[in-house]
C-alpha positions as CSV (number, residue, x, y, z in Angstrom):
1,X,110.7,112.5,69.4
2,X,110.2,112.8,65.6
3,X,108.6,116.0,64.2
4,X,105.9,115.6,61.5
5,X,106.9,117.8,58.6
6,X,104.7,116.4,55.9
7,X,103.7,119.8,54.8
8,X,107.3,121.1,54.7
9,X,106.6,123.9,57.2
10,X,109.7,123.2,59.3
11,X,111.8,122.9,56.3
12,X,110.7,126.3,55.1
13,X,111.4,127.8,58.5
14,X,114.9,126.3,58.8
15,X,115.8,127.2,55.2
16,X,114.7,130.8,55.9
17,X,116.7,130.9,59.1
18,X,119.8,129.5,57.4
19,X,119.5,132.1,54.7
20,X,119.3,134.8,57.4
21,X,122.4,133.4,59.0
22,X,124.5,133.3,55.9
23,X,123.4,136.8,54.6
24,X,123.8,138.7,57.9
25,X,126.9,141.1,57.5
26,X,129.6,140.5,60.1
27,X,129.7,144.2,61.1
28,X,129.3,147.7,59.7
29,X,133.0,148.0,59.4
30,X,133.5,144.5,57.9
31,X,130.4,143.9,55.9
32,X,131.1,140.5,54.4
33,X,128.7,137.6,55.0
34,X,129.2,133.9,55.3
35,X,127.6,133.6,51.9
36,X,130.4,135.7,50.4
37,X,133.2,133.4,51.7
38,X,134.5,131.1,49.0
39,X,135.1,127.5,50.2
40,X,138.9,127.9,49.5
41,X,139.0,130.9,51.9
42,X,137.7,129.0,55.0
43,X,138.8,126.4,57.4
44,X,136.0,124.6,59.3
45,X,136.4,123.1,62.8
46,X,140.2,123.6,63.1
47,X,141.5,121.3,65.8
48,X,144.4,122.6,67.9
49,X,146.7,121.3,70.6
50,X,149.4,123.3,72.4
51,X,151.2,123.2,75.7
52,X,150.1,125.7,78.3
53,X,151.8,127.1,81.4
54,X,151.1,130.4,83.1
55,X,152.1,132.2,86.2
56,X,149.8,134.0,88.6
57,X,151.4,137.3,87.5
58,X,150.5,136.5,83.8
59,X,146.9,136.0,84.9
60,X,146.9,139.3,86.8
61,X,148.4,141.1,83.8
62,X,145.5,139.8,81.6
63,X,143.0,141.1,84.2
64,X,144.8,144.5,84.4
65,X,144.6,144.7,80.6
66,X,140.9,143.8,80.7
67,X,141.5,140.7,78.6
68,X,140.1,138.7,81.5
69,X,137.3,139.7,83.8
70,X,138.5,141.1,87.1
71,X,136.2,138.7,89.0
72,X,137.5,135.6,87.1
73,X,138.9,133.1,89.6
74,X,141.8,131.3,87.9
75,X,144.6,129.5,89.7
76,X,147.9,128.8,88.1
77,X,147.3,125.0,88.6
78,X,144.4,125.3,86.2
79,X,146.6,126.7,83.4
80,X,149.2,124.0,83.2
81,X,149.1,121.1,80.7
82,X,147.8,120.7,77.2
83,X,145.2,123.0,75.6
84,X,143.1,121.3,73.0
85,X,139.9,122.3,71.2
86,X,138.2,123.2,67.9
87,X,137.7,126.6,66.3
88,X,134.3,126.7,64.5
89,X,135.5,128.6,61.5
90,X,138.5,130.6,60.3
91,X,137.9,132.9,57.3
92,X,140.4,134.7,55.1
93,X,138.9,137.9,53.9
94,X,141.1,140.3,52.0
95,X,144.5,139.9,53.6
96,X,143.1,139.3,57.1
97,X,142.0,136.2,59.1
98,X,138.9,136.1,61.2
99,X,137.9,133.7,64.0
100,X,134.2,132.9,63.9
101,X,132.4,131.0,66.6
102,X,128.8,130.0,66.5
103,X,126.7,130.5,69.6
104,X,123.2,129.0,70.0
105,X,122.5,130.9,73.3
106,X,118.8,131.9,73.7
107,X,119.0,135.5,75.0
108,X,115.3,136.1,74.6
109,X,112.3,136.0,72.2
110,X,112.9,139.3,70.3
111,X,115.7,141.1,68.4
112,X,116.0,143.6,71.3
113,X,117.5,140.7,73.3
114,X,120.4,140.6,70.8
115,X,121.5,144.2,71.1
116,X,125.2,145.0,71.4
117,X,124.7,145.5,75.2
118,X,123.0,142.1,75.6
119,X,125.6,140.3,73.4
120,X,128.5,142.0,75.3
121,X,127.0,140.8,78.6
122,X,126.6,137.2,77.3
123,X,130.2,137.2,76.2
124,X,131.4,138.3,79.6
125,X,129.0,136.0,81.5
126,X,130.1,132.9,79.6
127,X,133.8,133.8,79.6
128,X,133.9,133.9,75.8
129,X,136.6,136.5,76.1
130,X,138.9,133.8,77.6
131,X,137.8,131.5,74.8
132,X,138.8,134.1,72.2
133,X,142.2,134.5,73.8
134,X,142.8,130.7,73.5
135,X,141.5,130.6,69.9
136,X,143.8,133.6,69.0
137,X,146.8,131.7,70.3
138,X,145.9,128.7,68.3
139,X,145.3,130.8,65.1
140,X,148.5,132.7,65.6
141,X,150.5,129.5,65.9
142,X,148.7,128.1,62.7
143,X,149.5,131.3,60.7
144,X,153.1,131.5,61.9
145,X,153.7,128.1,60.5
146,X,152.1,128.9,57.1
147,X,152.8,132.6,56.5
148,X,156.5,133.5,56.5
149,X,155.8,137.2,57.2
150,X,152.9,136.6,59.7
151,X,152.3,139.4,62.2
152,X,149.3,140.1,64.4
153,X,149.0,143.7,63.0
154,X,149.0,142.7,59.4
155,X,147.0,139.4,59.4
156,X,144.6,139.2,62.3
157,X,141.2,140.7,61.5
158,X,139.2,139.9,64.6
159,X,136.7,137.6,66.2
160,X,133.0,137.3,65.5
161,X,130.7,135.5,67.9
162,X,127.6,134.6,65.8
163,X,124.6,134.4,68.0
164,X,122.6,132.4,65.6
165,X,119.2,133.0,67.1
166,X,119.7,136.8,66.7
167,X,120.8,136.7,63.1
168,X,118.1,138.1,60.8
169,X,119.9,138.9,57.6
């Protein structure tokens, strides 16, 4: 279904939303915005492939470390084969690399629905913590191939899940 935008109202709304998204600081501790990131300091839609095999004890260790939810039901058979996917965005800021994943989840009609507590619950509910672990492995392998002195402690900055509907600049 086509939308009539002869008066440009939707264009104004979308442009305003886009501006809000690119000008919202990542966090109080890491206040850069997407608008601050030079094109040469980002990698869009990085595709990855790597072999995967895990034991049940590895899964239990991830649960014990609170990397995976205690109620997550994974069987070893599900973790054998080839892992493949795309990371929305990797950003180099300072001397650190950040994973950025865009989320279009509709958590509710107001900003209160995008509080830290609500976002944390959405991350747990949708198993984004497992996704982050997979993306981290892919990024770590990528950096290890390109940075001779790569180490988690010195190069990994963190992960940002950008819930686009809650970003207001």
